[in-house]
DSSP file (Angstrom, degrees, kcal/mol; ACC not computed):
  #  RESIDUE AA STRUCTURE BP1 BP2  ACC     N-H-->O    O-->H-N    N-H-->O    O-->H-N    TCO  KAPPA ALPHA  PHI   PSI    X-CA   Y-CA   Z-CA
    1    1 A M              0   0    0      0, 0.0    39,-0.0     0, 0.0     0, 0.0   0.000 360.0 360.0 360.0 127.7  -52.5   64.0 -119.2
    2    2 A T        -     0   0    0      1,-0.1     2,-0.0    38,-0.1     0, 0.0  -0.595 360.0-110.7 -79.5 133.5  -52.2   60.5 -120.8
    3    3 A P        -     0   0    0      0, 0.0    37,-0.2     0, 0.0    -1,-0.1  -0.320  14.1-151.4 -62.8 145.8  -50.6   57.8 -118.6
    4    4 A L  S    S+     0   0    0     35,-2.7     2,-0.3     1,-0.1    36,-0.2   0.685  79.2  25.8 -85.6 -22.0  -47.2   56.6 -119.6
    5    5 A R  S    S-     0   0    0     34,-1.1    76,-0.3    72,-0.0     2,-0.3  -0.893  77.2-115.7-138.2 163.8  -47.7   53.2 -118.1
    6    6 A K  E     -a   81   0A   0     74,-2.5    76,-2.8    -2,-0.3     2,-0.4  -0.681  30.3-125.7 -96.6 157.9  -50.5   50.8 -117.1
    7    7 A L  E     +a   82   0A   0     -2,-0.3     2,-0.4    74,-0.2    76,-0.2  -0.892  25.4 177.4-109.2 133.9  -51.2   49.8 -113.5
    8    8 A R  E     -a   83   0A   0     74,-2.5    76,-2.8    -2,-0.4     2,-0.4  -0.995   8.8-164.6-128.7 138.8  -51.3   46.3 -112.2
    9    9 A V  E     -a   84   0A   0     -2,-0.4    76,-0.2    74,-0.2     5,-0.1  -0.987  27.7-111.3-126.1 132.9  -51.9   45.4 -108.5
   10   10 A A     >  -     0   0    0     74,-2.6     4,-2.3    -2,-0.4     3,-0.4  -0.323  29.7-121.3 -58.1 140.6  -51.3   42.1 -106.9
   11   11 A P  H  > S+     0   0    0      0, 0.0     4,-2.1     0, 0.0     5,-0.2   0.879 112.4  49.9 -54.8 -43.2  -54.6   40.4 -105.8
   12   12 A A  H  > S+     0   0    0      1,-0.2     4,-2.2     2,-0.2     5,-0.1   0.861 110.5  51.4 -65.1 -34.0  -53.6   40.1 -102.2
   13   13 A T  H  > S+     0   0    0     -3,-0.4     4,-2.6     2,-0.2    -1,-0.2   0.892 107.3  52.5 -69.6 -39.9  -52.6   43.8 -102.2
   14   14 A K  H  X S+     0   0    0     -4,-2.3     4,-2.2     2,-0.2    -2,-0.2   0.931 111.1  47.5 -58.2 -45.6  -56.0   44.8 -103.7
   15   15 A E  H  X S+     0   0    0     -4,-2.1     4,-2.2     2,-0.2    -2,-0.2   0.916 111.4  50.3 -63.6 -44.1  -57.7   42.9 -100.9
   16   16 A Y  H  X S+     0   0    0     -4,-2.2     4,-2.5     1,-0.2    -1,-0.2   0.931 111.3  48.2 -58.9 -47.4  -55.6   44.5  -98.3
   17   17 A L  H  X S+     0   0    0     -4,-2.6     4,-2.6     1,-0.2    -1,-0.2   0.875 108.9  54.2 -64.3 -36.9  -56.3   48.0  -99.6
   18   18 A K  H  X S+     0   0    0     -4,-2.2     4,-1.6    -5,-0.2    -1,-0.2   0.925 110.2  46.8 -61.7 -44.5  -60.0   47.3  -99.8
   19   19 A E  H  X S+     0   0    0     -4,-2.2     4,-1.2     2,-0.2    -2,-0.2   0.911 113.6  47.9 -64.0 -42.9  -60.0   46.3  -96.1
   20   20 A E  H  X S+     0   0    0     -4,-2.5     4,-2.5     1,-0.2     3,-0.3   0.885 108.2  55.3 -65.2 -38.3  -58.0   49.4  -95.1
   21   21 A E  H  < S+     0   0    0     -4,-2.6    -1,-0.2     1,-0.2    -2,-0.2   0.841 102.1  57.1 -64.9 -33.0  -60.3   51.6  -97.1
   22   22 A E  H  < S+     0   0    0     -4,-1.6    -1,-0.2     1,-0.2    -2,-0.2   0.858 112.8  41.3 -64.6 -34.1  -63.3   50.3  -95.2
   23   23 A R  H  < S+     0   0    0     -4,-1.2    -2,-0.2     1,-0.3    -1,-0.2   0.845 136.2  13.0 -78.0 -36.1  -61.5   51.4  -92.0
   24   24 A D    ><  -     0   0    0     -4,-2.5     3,-2.2    -5,-0.1     4,-0.3  -0.823  61.7-163.0-147.4  99.1  -60.3   54.7  -93.4
   25   25 A P  T >> S+     0   0    0      0, 0.0     3,-0.9     0, 0.0     4,-0.8   0.709  86.6  73.8 -58.4 -20.4  -61.7   56.0  -96.8
   26   26 A L  H 3> S+     0   0    0      1,-0.2     4,-2.2     2,-0.2     5,-0.2   0.749  79.0  75.4 -66.0 -21.8  -58.8   58.4  -97.1
   27   27 A V  H <> S+     0   0    0     -3,-2.2     4,-2.8     1,-0.2    -1,-0.2   0.898  91.8  54.1 -55.4 -41.9  -56.6   55.4  -98.0
   28   28 A R  H <> S+     0   0    0     -3,-0.9     4,-2.8    -4,-0.3    -1,-0.2   0.911 108.2  48.3 -61.5 -43.7  -58.1   55.3 -101.5
   29   29 A K  H  X S+     0   0    0     -4,-0.8     4,-2.1     2,-0.2    -1,-0.2   0.901 113.3  47.0 -65.3 -40.2  -57.3   58.9 -102.2
   30   30 A V  H  X S+     0   0    0     -4,-2.2     4,-2.4     2,-0.2    -2,-0.2   0.927 113.7  48.0 -67.3 -44.3  -53.7   58.6 -101.0
   31   31 A F  H  X S+     0   0    0     -4,-2.8     4,-2.8    -5,-0.2     5,-0.3   0.929 111.8  50.0 -59.9 -46.5  -53.3   55.4 -103.1
   32   32 A D  H  X S+     0   0    0     -4,-2.8     4,-2.1    -5,-0.2    -1,-0.2   0.886 110.6  50.4 -61.2 -39.0  -54.8   57.0 -106.1
   33   33 A G  H  X S+     0   0    0     -4,-2.1     4,-1.7     2,-0.2    -1,-0.2   0.921 112.7  45.5 -65.5 -44.2  -52.5   60.0 -105.8
   34   34 A L  H  X S+     0   0    0     -4,-2.4     4,-2.0     1,-0.2    -2,-0.2   0.931 114.3  47.4 -65.5 -45.1  -49.4   57.9 -105.5
   35   35 A T  H  X S+     0   0    0     -4,-2.8     4,-2.2     1,-0.2     5,-0.2   0.851 105.7  59.7 -68.5 -31.5  -50.3   55.6 -108.4
   36   36 A W  H  X S+     0   0    0     -4,-2.1     4,-2.1    -5,-0.3     5,-0.3   0.944 107.2  47.1 -57.8 -45.9  -51.1   58.7 -110.5
   37   37 A R  H  X S+     0   0    0     -4,-1.7     4,-2.2     1,-0.2    -2,-0.2   0.908 111.0  51.1 -62.3 -41.7  -47.5   59.9 -110.1
   38   38 A L  H  < S+     0   0    0     -4,-2.0    -1,-0.2     1,-0.2    -2,-0.2   0.845 115.9  41.6 -65.1 -33.0  -46.1   56.4 -110.9
   39   39 A L  H  < S+     0   0    0     -4,-2.2   -35,-2.7    -5,-0.1   -34,-1.1   0.777 124.1  33.2 -84.5 -27.6  -48.2   56.2 -114.1
   40   40 A H  H  < S+     0   0    0     -4,-2.1     2,-0.3   -37,-0.2    -3,-0.2   0.722  94.6  86.4-106.5 -25.4  -47.7   59.7 -115.3
   41   41 A E     <  -     0   0    0     -4,-2.2   -37,-0.0    -5,-0.3    -4,-0.0  -0.617  66.2-141.3 -86.4 137.5  -44.3   61.0 -114.3
   42   42 A Q  S    S+     0   0    0     -2,-0.3    -1,-0.1     1,-0.3    -4,-0.0   0.916 103.4  23.2 -58.4 -45.6  -41.3   60.2 -116.6
   43   43 A N  S    S-     0   0    0     -3,-0.0    -1,-0.3     0, 0.0    -5,-0.1  -0.764  91.9-160.2-121.8  82.7  -39.1   59.6 -113.5
   44   44 A P        -     0   0    0      0, 0.0    -6,-0.1     0, 0.0    -7,-0.0  -0.180  23.5 -99.3 -66.1 157.4  -41.5   58.7 -110.7
   45   45 A P        +     0   0    0      0, 0.0     2,-0.2     0, 0.0    -4,-0.0  -0.286  63.7 114.1 -71.3 160.2  -40.5   59.0 -107.1
   46   46 A G        -     0   0    0      2,-0.0    13,-0.2    11,-0.0    28,-0.1  -0.590  57.3-110.2 148.9 152.4  -39.4   56.0 -105.1
   47   47 A Y  E     -B   58   0A   0     11,-2.8    11,-2.1    -2,-0.2     2,-0.2  -0.919  33.7-122.3-106.4 125.3  -36.4   54.5 -103.4
   48   48 A P  E     -B   57   0A   0      0, 0.0     9,-0.3     0, 0.0    -2,-0.0  -0.459  26.5-126.7 -65.2 134.6  -34.7   51.4 -104.9
   49   49 A L    >   -     0   0    0      7,-3.3     3,-1.1    -2,-0.2     7,-0.4  -0.708  31.6-107.6 -83.6 130.3  -34.7   48.6 -102.5
   50   50 A P  T 3  S+     0   0    0      0, 0.0     3,-0.1     0, 0.0    -1,-0.1  -0.226  92.8   4.1 -60.5 142.7  -31.2   47.2 -102.0
   51   51 A E  T 3  S+     0   0    0      1,-0.2     2,-0.5    -3,-0.0     4,-0.0   0.767  88.6 141.3  57.1  33.3  -30.4   43.8 -103.5
   52   52 A S    <   -     0   0    0     -3,-1.1    -1,-0.2     4,-0.1     4,-0.1  -0.918  42.3-140.4-106.1 130.5  -33.8   43.3 -105.2
   53   53 A H  S    S+     0   0    0     -2,-0.5     2,-0.2     2,-0.1     3,-0.0  -0.969  94.7  30.2-133.9 116.1  -33.8   41.7 -108.6
   54   54 A P  S    S-     0   0    0      0, 0.0    -1,-0.1     0, 0.0     2,-0.0   0.601 121.2 -99.3 -66.7 165.1  -35.7   42.8 -110.5
   55   55 A T        -     0   0    0     -2,-0.2    22,-0.5    22,-0.1     2,-0.3  -0.306  41.1-163.8 -61.5 130.7  -35.4   46.2 -108.9
   56   56 A R        -     0   0    0     -7,-0.4    -7,-3.3    20,-0.1     2,-0.3  -0.865   4.3-151.8-112.4 150.8  -38.2   47.0 -106.5
   57   57 A Y  E     -BC  48  75A   0     18,-3.1    18,-2.3    -2,-0.3     2,-0.4  -0.875   4.8-143.6-123.7 154.6  -39.0   50.5 -105.3
   58   58 A L  E     +BC  47  74A   0    -11,-2.1   -11,-2.8    -2,-0.3     2,-0.4  -0.971  18.1 176.4-117.4 131.0  -40.5   51.9 -102.2
   59   59 A I  E     - C   0  73A   0     14,-2.3    14,-2.9    -2,-0.4     2,-0.3  -0.990   7.3-178.3-129.7 142.6  -42.7   55.0 -102.2
   60   60 A K  E     - C   0  72A   0     -2,-0.4     2,-0.4    12,-0.2    12,-0.2  -0.984  11.8-167.7-143.4 153.3  -44.5   56.3  -99.1
   61   61 A K  E     - C   0  71A   0     10,-2.1    10,-2.4    -2,-0.3     2,-0.3  -0.977  14.1-143.8-144.2 125.2  -46.8   59.1  -98.2
   62   62 A A  E     + C   0  70A   0     -2,-0.4     2,-0.3     8,-0.2     8,-0.2  -0.641  34.6 155.6 -83.0 145.5  -47.9   60.4  -94.8
   63   63 A Y  E     + C   0  69A   0      6,-2.5     6,-3.1    -2,-0.3    29,-0.2  -0.928  26.8  63.6-156.8 178.3  -51.5   61.6  -94.4
   64   64 A R  S    S-     0   0    0     -2,-0.3    -1,-0.2     4,-0.2     6,-0.0   0.995  70.3-131.6  59.8  86.6  -54.4   62.2  -92.0
   65   65 A F  S    S+     0   0    0      1,-0.2    -1,-0.2     3,-0.1    -3,-0.0  -0.840  81.1  28.6-101.3 145.3  -53.5   64.9  -89.5
   66   66 A P  S    S+     0   0    0      0, 0.0    -1,-0.2     0, 0.0    -2,-0.0  -0.988 133.0  39.0 -87.5  -5.2  -53.6   65.4  -86.5
   67   67 A V  S    S-     0   0    0     25,-0.0    -4,-0.1    24,-0.0     2,-0.0  -0.789  92.9-150.7-104.2  89.8  -53.2   61.6  -86.2
   68   68 A P        -     0   0    0      0, 0.0    24,-2.4     0, 0.0    25,-0.4  -0.279  17.2-176.7 -69.5 143.4  -50.7   60.9  -89.0
   69   69 A R  E     -CD  63  91A   0     -6,-3.1    -6,-2.5    22,-0.3     2,-0.4  -0.821  15.0-137.5-126.8 169.4  -50.6   57.6  -90.9
   70   70 A L  E     -CD  62  90A   0     20,-2.8    20,-2.3    -2,-0.3     2,-0.5  -0.997   4.4-157.6-135.6 131.7  -48.3   56.3  -93.6
   71   71 A L  E     -CD  61  89A   0    -10,-2.4   -10,-2.1    -2,-0.4     2,-0.4  -0.952  15.3-169.7-107.7 124.8  -49.1   54.4  -96.8
   72   72 A R  E     -CD  60  88A   0     16,-2.8    16,-2.0    -2,-0.5     2,-0.4  -0.927   2.8-170.5-113.4 138.5  -46.1   52.4  -98.2
   73   73 A L  E     -CD  59  87A   0    -14,-2.9   -14,-2.3    -2,-0.4     2,-0.5  -0.993   9.8-159.2-126.7 136.5  -46.1   50.8 -101.6
   74   74 A V  E     +CD  58  86A   0     12,-2.4    11,-2.3    -2,-0.4    12,-1.6  -0.971  29.5 165.8-110.7 127.5  -43.5   48.4 -103.0
   75   75 A Y  E     -CD  57  84A   0    -18,-2.3   -18,-3.1    -2,-0.5     2,-0.3  -0.938  34.4-141.7-142.1 159.9  -43.5   48.3 -106.7
   76   76 A Q  E     - D   0  83A   0      7,-2.1     7,-2.7    -2,-0.3     2,-0.3  -0.871  27.2-169.5-113.5 154.7  -41.7   47.2 -109.9
   77   77 A M  E     + D   0  82A   0    -22,-0.5     2,-0.2    -2,-0.3     5,-0.2  -1.000  16.9 167.3-148.2 144.0  -41.7   49.3 -113.0
   78   78 A N        -     0   0    0      3,-2.4     3,-0.1    -2,-0.3    -2,-0.0  -0.744  58.4 -77.3-136.3-168.2  -40.7   49.2 -116.6
   79   79 A E  S    S+     0   0    0     -2,-0.2     3,-0.1     1,-0.2    -2,-0.0   0.743 127.7  28.6 -67.0 -22.7  -41.5   51.5 -119.6
   80   80 A T  S    S+     0   0    0      1,-0.2   -74,-2.5   -75,-0.1     2,-0.3   0.571 119.7  35.3-114.7 -12.0  -45.1   50.2 -120.0
   81   81 A E  E     -a    6   0A   0    -76,-0.3    -3,-2.4    -3,-0.1     2,-0.4  -0.997  47.6-154.8-151.3 146.5  -46.2   49.0 -116.6
   82   82 A V  E     -aD   7  77A   0    -76,-2.8   -74,-2.5    -2,-0.3     2,-0.6  -0.992  18.5-162.6-116.0 128.9  -46.2   49.6 -112.8
   83   83 A F  E     -aD   8  76A   0     -7,-2.7    -7,-2.1    -2,-0.4     2,-0.8  -0.942   6.9-152.6-116.6 111.6  -46.8   46.5 -110.7
   84   84 A I  E     +aD   9  75A   0    -76,-2.8   -74,-2.6    -2,-0.6    -9,-0.2  -0.738  19.9 172.4 -83.5 113.6  -47.8   47.2 -107.1
   85   85 A E  E     +     0   0A   0    -11,-2.3     2,-0.3    -2,-0.8   -10,-0.2   0.832  60.5  14.4 -88.9 -36.9  -46.6   44.2 -105.1
   86   86 A L  E     - D   0  74A   0    -12,-1.6   -12,-2.4   -73,-0.1     2,-0.3  -0.995  54.0-172.0-147.1 142.8  -47.2   45.3 -101.5
   87   87 A A  E     - D   0  73A   0     -2,-0.3     2,-0.3   -14,-0.2   -14,-0.2  -0.983   7.5-177.7-132.9 148.2  -49.1   48.0  -99.6
   88   88 A Q  E     - D   0  72A   0    -16,-2.0   -16,-2.8    -2,-0.3     2,-0.5  -0.972  11.3-162.0-148.2 131.4  -48.9   48.7  -95.9
   89   89 A V  E     + D   0  71A   0     -2,-0.3     2,-0.3   -18,-0.2   -18,-0.2  -0.962  23.1 166.2-111.7 126.7  -50.7   51.3  -93.8
   90   90 A V  E     - D   0  70A   0    -20,-2.3   -20,-2.8    -2,-0.5     2,-0.2  -0.961  43.6 -99.8-136.1 154.2  -49.2   52.1  -90.4
   91   91 A D  E >>  - D   0  69A   0     -2,-0.3     4,-1.3   -22,-0.2     3,-1.2  -0.546  42.0-118.8 -67.0 141.5  -49.7   54.8  -87.8
   92   92 A F  T 34 S+     0   0    0    -24,-2.4     4,-0.5     1,-0.3     3,-0.4   0.853 113.2  52.8 -56.6 -39.0  -46.8   57.2  -88.3
   93   93 A N  T >4 S+     0   0    0    -25,-0.4     3,-0.6     1,-0.2     4,-0.3   0.787 105.4  56.4 -69.9 -24.7  -45.4   56.6  -84.8
   94   94 A E  G X4 S+     0   0    0     -3,-1.2     3,-1.6     1,-0.2     4,-0.4   0.805  93.1  69.1 -72.0 -29.4  -45.3   52.8  -85.5
   95   95 A Q  G >< S+     0   0    0     -4,-1.3     3,-0.8    -3,-0.4    -1,-0.2   0.740  87.3  66.3 -65.0 -21.2  -43.2   53.3  -88.6
   96   96 A E  G <  S+     0   0    0     -3,-0.6    -1,-0.3    -4,-0.5    -2,-0.2   0.792 103.3  46.6 -67.0 -25.9  -40.2   54.3  -86.5
   97   97 A N  G <         0   0    0     -3,-1.6    -1,-0.2    -4,-0.3    -2,-0.2   0.440 360.0 360.0 -95.7  -0.9  -40.2   50.7  -85.1
   98   98 A S    <         0   0    0     -3,-0.8    -2,-0.2    -4,-0.4    -1,-0.2   0.415 360.0 360.0-124.5 360.0  -40.4   49.0  -88.5
């Protein structure tokens, strides 16, 4: 399946993901799965963040059982490109407090 959009990732976000991947290699697979959806789906998943201009979206995915973690991505999107601005990996129980 040919991607509908190109992917761009902020340099600081790339560095963050590289560090997280060194701690937990599964982070790369989860990131790749989420970005595949953003690049290939006509209407990709994500929640619009209120009062963001241009519109930013949040997508998140829980993984790694029995100790669940959560990968969150904040991105902007248009017809030709997805720009990942921010990534965050948290333990699932920590996400309740943030």
